[in-house]
Steps between C-alpha positions, in 0.01 A plus 500: 500500500850635540580778744604740221163447329312570823702817553428608142124456548507658845668815358267502201191476722622770738575738213160430344320563829688827556391622156138407568506671841642814338214498248252466785661790684483718188132413455419592859686828463305573181170430672587725793597796282231766488309471178442781262143614472436402142202675351472277197309178578704308244825606665365394841387166356842442344677576828263271690541223243879526528477477879277193486736330254800580722321358803414179313863460398615556858245247624645239267848600608404457866398141425835453327682642803329236716625229262850647506499501880384138500777407257759673719365310799522177299864576424569541872314177581669299224171450314562733204496335160305196616159442344224519760291239317745224404804583714738494203754773425376790289738561209734799515365604160145518642616684810680756286181554302279515812709533819193488726363175362427216738409244232708316245388539140332157496287568808418854384383364164285237673351760732416733211339213310285415801401865538387509137296184547335612822466865399663628818 
């Protein structure tokens, strides 16, 4: 992969991670704010449901942050854009669609097919 491509993905990943960290910070701030004492049980349930949904989203985002950090580490180590299964280059098109991927489209397809067969 060319140096300009690596720099493009590095900047993209850093920007993406900063946005996710900002969302996490906003969620924490929202959880720390004193809550209104809502008398209506439906209002309390709605607020609690919204909090649970926000926490689920942030949990998924935390997993994504780990993948972003791994991708940034791979860029530094010269391993970014190389399929972890077959060792071939991952296409730029695939990396643009999923910058944190570690599998080429062929290996990802094979893996998904195996998961369907085994049910895992």
